[in-house]
C-alpha positions in Angstrom: -192.7 -29.1 71.7 -191.3 -32.3 70.3 -189.6 -34.8 72.6 -186.7 -34.8 70.1 -185.8 -31.3 71.2 -185.6 -32.0 74.9 -184.5 -35.6 75.3 -180.7 -36.2 75.5 -179.3 -39.7 75.6 -177.8 -40.7 79.0 -178.9 -37.3 80.4 -182.6 -37.6 80.8 -183.4 -40.7 78.7 -181.6 -43.9 77.6 -182.1 -44.3 73.9 -182.1 -47.7 72.1 -182.0 -48.5 68.5 -185.5 -48.9 67.0 -186.3 -52.5 66.2 -183.5 -53.9 68.3 -185.2 -56.0 71.1 -181.8 -57.3 72.2 -180.6 -53.8 73.0 -183.9 -53.0 74.8 -183.5 -56.2 76.9 -179.8 -55.4 77.7 -180.7 -51.8 78.7 -183.4 -53.1 81.1 -181.0 -55.6 82.6 -178.4 -52.9 83.0 -180.9 -50.6 84.7 -182.1 -53.4 87.0 -178.6 -54.5 88.0 -177.6 -51.0 89.2 -176.8 -48.9 86.2 -174.6 -46.1 87.3 -176.5 -42.8 87.4 -179.9 -44.4 86.9 -181.4 -42.3 89.7 -179.9 -39.1 88.2 -181.2 -39.9 84.8 -184.7 -40.7 86.3 -184.7 -37.4 88.2 -183.7 -35.4 85.2 -186.3 -37.2 83.1 -189.0 -36.3 85.6 -187.9 -32.6 85.6 -187.9 -32.6 81.8 -191.4 -34.0 81.7 -192.7 -31.6 84.3 -191.2 -28.6 82.5 -192.1 -29.4 78.9 -195.1 -31.8 79.0 -197.1 -31.1 82.2 -200.7 -30.1 81.8 -199.8 -26.5 82.8 -197.1 -26.4 80.2 -199.2 -27.9 77.4 -202.2 -25.7 78.2 -200.0 -22.6 78.3 -198.6 -23.3 74.9 -202.0 -24.1 73.5 -203.4 -20.8 74.8 -200.5 -19.0 73.2 -201.4 -20.5 69.9 -205.1 -19.5 70.3 -204.1 -16.0 71.3 -201.9 -15.7 68.2 -204.7 -16.9 66.0 -207.3 -14.6 67.6 -205.0 -11.6 67.3 -204.3 -12.3 63.6 -208.0 -12.9 63.1 -208.9 -9.6 64.7 -207.2 -7.7 62.0 -209.0 -9.8 59.3 -212.4 -9.0 60.9 -212.0 -5.3 60.1 -212.5 -5.4 56.3 -211.8 -2.1 54.5 -210.1 -0.6 57.6 -207.6 -3.3 58.6 -205.0 -2.8 55.8 -204.5 0.9 56.5 -204.7 0.5 60.2 -202.3 -2.4 60.1 -199.8 -0.4 58.1 -200.1 2.7 60.3 -199.8 0.8 63.6 -197.2 -1.7 62.5 -199.7 -4.5 63.2 -199.9 -3.7 66.9 -203.5 -4.2 68.3 -203.0 -2.0 71.3 -202.4 1.3 69.4 
């Protein structure tokens, strides 16, 4: 999962223009001087990270990829049988 798909400006992140140190500095000053909603943004950022980028989430998605690769590979390991079996069973391994 890419951060681009889950980060939303002023919701769970404050985005600044790349290569603009003045904007970065001003954003930091704003946050330190009591930016309205900074706690809410911080809390939503924490929830987003826990949901999409925690070790459990990353491991789960990695295991899903491995399972998919292994299931596709299982059909390939049955030379001479796999194409007919695959057509008959619609690619389902539990048939």
